[in-house]
N, C-alpha and C positions, 0 to 999 in steps of 0.2 A: 504493500500500500504506500501511497505517496505521503511522506511525512511533512505536514504543513504546520506543525505546532511543536513547541518545546516539551509538551506534556504527553501523557498517555493518550491512547486513541482506541477506537473500536469497542468491542464488547468489554475489554479489560478496563477501559475508561468508565464505561457504564457501571461495571462491577464496583468500582471505587466509590460510587455514589450510594451504593446499597450498604451503608454502615448501620450501626445499632438504631439510629433514628430515621431510617429510610422512609418509614411510613408517614413522617411529618410532611412529606412531599406528595402524598396521595394515599388514599385508603386501600388501594390494591396495587399489585406489582405493575400492572399496565398503566395505571394513573401516575405512578411514580416515574416510570420510564417516559411517559409523555411529558411530564414536567421537565425532564432533562433534555428531551428531544424537542426543544422549543424552536420556534420558527426562525430565530435569529442565528441559529447554528450555521456554520459553513456547510455547503453540500458535501464536501469531502469528508467531514466528520460523520455525517449520516451514512454515507456510502461505506465508511470504514466499519461502522457497527453492523450494517447489513452484510458486508463481506465476511466478517468474523462469524456472525450467526449462521450464515449458510455453510461455512466450513464446519462448524460444530455439529451441524445436522448429519455429518458423515459418521458421527459417533453414536453408540447406543445411548438411549435416553438416560439410563442410570449413570453413565459416565459423564454426561453433560451436567447432571444434577450434582455429582460429586465435585466436579471442577468448579461449578458456580459456588457451592457452599464453601469450598476450600479458599476461595478468593474473595469472599464477602463475609459480612457479619449477620447474615440472614438466618442461619441455623437450619436444621433438617425440616422444620415445620413449613418452610417456604414452599415446598412442593406437595403439601398435604391438602391442598384445596383451601377451604375456609376463607379467611380475609384476603389472602393473596390472590385467590382465583386461579391458582395454578396447580396442576396435578402431575406434570412431568417436565423434564428438561427439554424434550423435543418440542412440546407444546410451547414452552417459553421462547425457544429460538424461533419457531415459526411465527409466534406473535411479534417478536422483535423485527423480523423481516417485514411483516405486514405493516407495522408501525412506521418503519423506514420508507416503505413504498408509499404509504399515505402521505408522509412528509414530503417526499419528492414530487408527488402528484400535486400537492397543495402549494408547493413552492417551486414551481417549474422554473428551471434555469437552463439556458441554452447550452447544449453540449453535454448535459448530465442525464444519464439514463440509469435506472436501477441495476441493469446487468453489467455495467462497466464501472471501473474505478482505476484511476491512474496508478500505476504500479512501479515499484522499484525492486521487485522480486520479493519472494516470501521466504528467503533464506535457505533454500534447498541445499546449497553448498555448505551450509553451516549445521546440517542435521546432526552430524556426529558430535560436534562441539556442544550443541544444545542438549543432546541426550546425555552427554557426560556431566553437564551441570545439573541436570535433573537427578541423575544417579548420586551425585555428591551432596544433594540437599537433604541430609539425613534427618534434620529436624522437621521436615515435612513428612506426614504419615506415609508409610510404604504404599498403601492403596492409592493415595493421591499421586505419588511419583509414578506408579504404574499407569495411571490414567493420563498423566502428562506425557509419558513416553508414547502412549497410544495416540495422543493428539499430535505429537511431533511427526509420527509416521503416517497417520491417516488425514490430518489436516495440513498444517505447515509448521516448520520449526519456528517461524516468527510468532505465530499465535501461541504455540506451546511455551515459548520463552517468556512472553508477556504474562501468560497464566502462571508460570513458575514464579515470576516476580510477585504477582498478586498473592499466591499461596505463601511465599516466604514472608511477605509483609504481614499477613494475617496470623501466621504461626510465630511471629516475632516475639511474643511474650512467653512462649513455652520454654521448657528446659532445653538447653543446648542450642538455642536459636542465636547463633552468632556466625559471623563471616570473618575470615582472616583478611588482612589487606590484600594479599595475593589473590585470594578468591574473588574479592570484590573487583580487583583490577581486571580479572578475566571476564566478569559480568559486564563491566564497562566496555571492554573490547568487543564483546558480542553486540552490545547495544550500538556501538559505533558502526560495526559492520552491517547492522540492520538499519542504519540511518535514523536511529531514534533521536528525539530531542533530548535536551540536557536533563530534564526532570523525569525520565522514565525509569532508568536503572537506579537513580538516586533515591527512589522510594524505599530501597532497602539499605541505604547508606548508614542508617542508625544501628544496624546490626554488626557493623565492623568493630572488632576488638583488637587491641594491641597496636593501634595505629600510631 
């Protein structure tokens, strides 16, 4: 995806908005997502969310759910129906695609179409490096690391790496949640190779020890 911002983008950007108080922005998951997909967003930002959501639909619904929960503060009840209105990860990604399509139709921009997005590559040449960092993230639960590896293989290394950063940030208060300066430098190098903005990898900078 084309990097137009110094911050996170796509589904992982949206995930960062689903913190403990996410429901203050809407009574349901859809309403909260609509709040963040406001009409003044750049079309590229909306296309990035759509692109990621479509990629995640390559995965089993349970895997999508696990990755969403690992990277947010929503908890397991998020996909149990009730106030969120969601019963599966696949349903949620399909809903995000539909919300993005609605945004693009409502805010028609010349040269922008839901099926296209400017690209700088999805990091296929970095697959081995991303898989290695996933394997090294021992403070992230084993099941989540398996799901991240599956995402790297079935979706893209770029998306898997951003999801890894989200999972690391969320697991950052747990035991053993730390990064050596050398490890963090490797993460920064991957972020640079993927053309990320300054404040994507730095979301886990606070985990560095012995700096």
